N, C-alpha and C positions, 0 to 999 in steps of 0.2 A: 411893388407893393409897399406902401409907406405905412410904418407903424402908427404914426399919429392918426391916419385915416381909420385904422382898425380900432384904435381907442375911441375915436369919435363915433364910429359905427355902433359899438357896443354901448357907449354912453347914451346914445339916442334910441336904444332899444332894438337895434338891428340884429340880424342873425348872421353869424359867420359861416363861411363855406369851409369845407375840409381843407382846401388849399391854403386859405388864410390862416387857419389855426396851426397847420403843419409848419408854415413859414415862420409864424410867431414863435412857436415852441422850439423848433430846431435851430433857428437863428439865435435865440436866447441862450440855448445850451452851448452853442459855438462861440458865444461872446460877441455876437454882432448886434445884439439889442441890449441896451443898458437897463439896469435894475429900475431906474426911475420910470421908464416907459412901461415896463411890465407891471410895476406897482400901480400905475394909473389904470392900466387895463384890468388888473385884479379888482380894483375898487369899482370899476364900471360893471364887472361881472357880479360883484357882491350886491349891487343895487338893482341891476336889470335882469340877473339870472341867465340861464341858458336852456335851450330846448334839449330834449332827449338826444336828438341827432348831433347837436353841437357838443354836448357833453361826451358823446361817444367819439366824435372826431378828436376832441381834446385828449381823451384817454388814450386813443390809439397813437396820437403824436407823442405823448409822454412815454408810452410803452416802447415805441420805436426809436426813442432818443438814445438808447443804449443797447445792451445785449438782449437778444430774444432767445430764450432757451428752446432748443429744438427737441421735442419729445416724440417726433413722428415715427421713430423706430420702436416705440412702445405702444401697447394696446390698452384701451380703456383707462386712459390717464385721468385722474381725478385730483382735485385739490380742495382744501377746506380753509376758510379764513374766519377768525373771530375778531370782532371789533374791540375786544379787550375787556377783561373783567378781573375779579378777585377770586382766587381759588379755581381758576379756569384751567383745569388740566385735561380738557376734552381731547386735544390732539393726541395725547399719550395713550388714550384708550381707543379713539375712533380710527386713527390711521392703521394700526395693526388689524382692527376689525375689517376695514376695507380691503387690506391686502389678503386677509383670509377669505374674503368673498370673491377673490379672483380679479380685483381691480388693481390698478397700478398707481401708487402714490409716490411721485418724484417731486419732492416739495422743498421749498426754501422757507425757512422760518426765522423770526427775529428774536431779539432779546427783550427783556422787560425794561420798562422805563416808567418812573414815578410809581403809582400804586398798582399798576397792572403788570402781571408776570409775563415771562417769555418762555416759549417751549424749549429753546436752546439752553437757557439757564437751568431749567428743570432737568433736562437730559444730562447736562454736565455734572449733576449730582452722582451719576453712575461712574465709578472710577474707570478711566481709560477711554471713555466714549469721546469721540471727536466729531465736531460739526464740519470738518474739512474733508472733502472728497474731490479729486480731479474729475473732469467731465466723463471720461470713459468708465472709470470705476463707479461713478454715480449712476450712469445709465445701466451698467452691467448689474449692479446690485438691485436697482429698480426692476430690471427684467427678471432676475432670478428669484428675488425674495418678495417683490411686489411693494417694497417700502424702502425709500432712501430719503433721508431728511438732513439737509445741510443748512449752515448759516448763510445769510445774504452777502456772500463775498463777491458775487459777480456785479458787473456794472449794470444793474437792473434799473431801468427808468430813472436815469440821473436827473431828468427834468423835474421829477417829483421832489427830490431833495432840494433843488434850487428854488422851486416855487414855494415849497413849504417854509423854507427859511425866510422868504420874502413875505409870505402871508403872516408869519408869526410876528413880524415887526410892523405890519401895516393894518392890523386889526381886521384881516380878511380870512382868518382861519374858519370861522363859523359860517360857512357858505356851502350849501348842499351840493351843487355841481362840482365844486372844488374838492370837497371831502370825498365824494363818490369817485371822481377821476383819480384822486390820489391813491385810494385803496385799489381800485380796479386796474390801474396802469401796471402795478407790480404783479397782479394776478395774471393779466394777459401776457406780460413778458415772461412769466414763469412757465407758460406753455401748455398747461393742462386743458383738455377739451371740456371737462365738466368741473364746475366750481360750485361748491355749496358754502353759503355765507351764514355765519351765526352772528346775528346783529343783536348785541346786548342792549338792554334798556333798564335804566334805574340809577341809583346813587353811585354805584361802583362802575358805571359805564360812561362812555363819552356822550351817548345820546340819553338824556335824562327822562324823556317822555315817550310814550308809545307812539304818539303822532309823529314825532321827529324820527323815531326809529323806523317807522313804516315808510316814511318819505325817503329815507336813505336807502332802505332795502329795495324799494321800487326803482329808484334811480340806478342802483348797481345792477339789478336784474335786467333793466332796459339796456344798459351798456353791454351786458353779456349777450343779450338777444341780437342787438344790432351789430355785434362783433362776430357773430357766428359761433358763440360758445353756449353750452348748456349751463345756465346759471339759475340756481334757486336760493331762496333765503328763508331762514327761520328766525323769527323774533323771539328772544328768550329773556327771562327776568334776571336782572343783575342788581336788584334792590338789596338782596342778601347774597352772601358768598355761595359759590357752588361747592357742594360737598361739605365735609367737616374740616378739611385741612387747607391751610394757606401757608405757603413757604415751599421752596424748591424741592428739598428732599422729602418733606412730608407729603407733597402732592404726588411725587413719583410713587411713594408707598401706597397712597390711596388709589392711584391708577392701576397699579399691579393687583391690588385687592379686587378692584372692579373687574379686571380681566380674568380673575379667578372665580368670578360669579358671586363675589361678595361686594363690598363697597356700598356707598350711599345711594339711595334710591334716585335722588335728583340727578346725579351724575350719570347713572345708568340710563335713566329716561331720556336725557338729552342726547347721549351718544346713540341710542337706538333711533331717536327721531332724525338725527343728522344722517345716520347710515341709510335710513329709509328714503330720505330725500335724494341722497346720492344714487341709490339704486333706481328710483323712479326716473331720475334724469338720464340714467343710462339705459332706460327702456325696459326695466323689469316690471312685472305685474304688481299690482297692489298687494296681492297675497304673498308673493315672493319677497317683496321689499319689506314687509312686516315680519315674516317668519325667519328669513335667513340670517339677519344680524343677531337674533336671539340664539340661533343655533351655534354660531361661531364663538359666542361667549360661553355657552354651556359645554361645548365639546373640547374646549381648550385650544382650539386652532388659532384664535386671535392672540392668546398668550404666547403660543409657540412662535408666532410672527414677531412679536416684540422681542423675544429672546434672540431670534436669528438676526434681527435688525441691529440690536445692541452689539452682538458679537461681531457682526460684519464691519461695524464702524469702530472697532477697537475696545468696546466696553466689556466688562467682566460679566458674563451671563449668569454667574453664580448668584449675583445680587437679585436677579429676577426670580430665581428659585428659592432663595433664602433672604427675604427682605431684612432680617435681623442684622445682616452685615452692614447695612447703611449707617452712616454716622449722623446722628441727630444731636443737636445741642443738649448737653447733659443736665443743665440747670433748668428748673421749671418753677413757675409761679402760677397759682390758680386764681382765677377771678370767680368770686362766689356771689350767689344771689343775695341781694339786699332785702328781699321780701319774698313771700310766697305768692304764687300765681302762675301765669302762663308766659312763656317767651312770646312777646308780641312783635318784636322787631329786632333785626340784626343788620346794622347799617354796613353795607359792603365797603363803602369808601373809608370809613374809620378803621376797619379791619386791615384794609390795604395799606393805610397810613401807618398802622402799628407795625406791620412787617417792614415797612420802609425805615422806621426809626430803630428797629432791631438790627438793621444792616442787611436784611434779606432782599432789598430792592435798591435801585439806583436813581439818584437825582439827575445825573448827567450820563451821556453815552460813554462807555469805556470804563466806568467806575467799577471797582471790584466789589463783589457781594459775598455774603456769608450764606452758603447753601443750607447750612444745618439748622438755622433758626426758623421759627414760625409760630403760628397760632392754631390750636386745635379747638374747634367748637364742640362742646360736649352735648349740646342739644340743638334742635331745630325749632323753627317758629311753630307754636301750637303746643309744645311740650309743657307739661306741668312741672314746676320746680318748687322746692321748699327753701325758705330763708336759710342762708348759710351753706347751701348745697353748691358744689363747684359747677360752673356753667361754661367755663373756658379754661384752657391751659396754654400758657406762653412758654415756648422753648427759647432759651436765650443764652448768650455768652457775656452777660453783664451789660453790654452796650445797649443803651436806650430802654432798659427793662421797665423803669418807672414810667416813662412817657408812654410806652406801649401798653402798660397796665391801665393807665388812665383812658387811653383811646379805646381799648377793648371794653372797659367798663361803660364808657359812654355809648358804644355801639349797640350794647345789649339792653333792651327795654323789657321790663316785666309789668304786665297789667293783671288786674283781678279777673277780667273776663277773657275767655279763650278767643283769639282772633279768627276771623274768617280765613279759610284756606285759599291761598293765592296760587294760580297756575304758574307752572314753569314755562310752558310753551305759550306764547302770547299771539302767535299768528304765523302764517306761511305766505310767502310770495313766490309764485312759480309762473 
């Protein structure tokens, strides 16, 4: 099988077979196909696209290029993936909810990069908590508690890392089948039978429009279906940050509050919607899928799962019971309303960028971050405010405070008229 023939076939609009894609990807990972040939092939895909079947074959080849996590000894294995946003602490609330519902979450999560946060970074705000577990303790904890969450230390889908690096320097990042296969290859390699996708849409997300978000969600759900997995997607708004808090420690505090039956309404609504989709995918009735997630928030069983999970991975469970123990940056500055009116817009991207300049995010992988800094929004869109009233609070350790202040100021717009209410849940793909 000659690689130039595969490049020509895709260049001319042909459809690859599973064997062709497997050969291309595995030989590339093994160093038998040079970058320049794969770069030419990526450009052909960019212009000619791929069918659902081709995209699935590509995804499976990428998933099988490294370790495949074996979760067959566990029952009702579920996973959740977000395409990334600002203030998105959903996994901190949703995963203990799913464990309390009798499902098993044995999940690998990533760290934050640029303006989007990472679940591992947030959890490391809890003293002692470790994202490292060997295989047997990982499976044992998942079996006994229903929740084990570790960093992506395994050799999962190495083809994805190689292809992404090449896409980044060949102007082929923005290609739907390549984006979908990149995300889903790691999800398939992670082993869960049921996968629920939170596809973010808006200024703080990778997909800026609802149309693009829907296309990505449909592509990923198709990959799941053709791969024998239960995959559903929820399209959600990321024009404005989720909840009130952005910043690692602040988001953990907001997640704990939500698990106690408090917390912001939008975060609670999203977690209930994702839990419902997960239960529906697992065969529960519509009534059960709607009722039971609310019950585990109300009766405290989801909070108990978070506590047990934190303790099992070395974290201090006292922080779950007494959030005042957390260290939050002691210095604050308030952003005040320049005029009276209604909060009309809160741009998620600028809030995420403000966290970045405070030191709460990273520009490059491996960069150290400050867990204690962040931004607290004091109002949501539609709230009435008076001139001079505080509308946001910045927690800082001096670094970047002036630049962050300017960014938060720019992110918040006040209009004379009250804006129309915008939905959080924009669609479902099942």
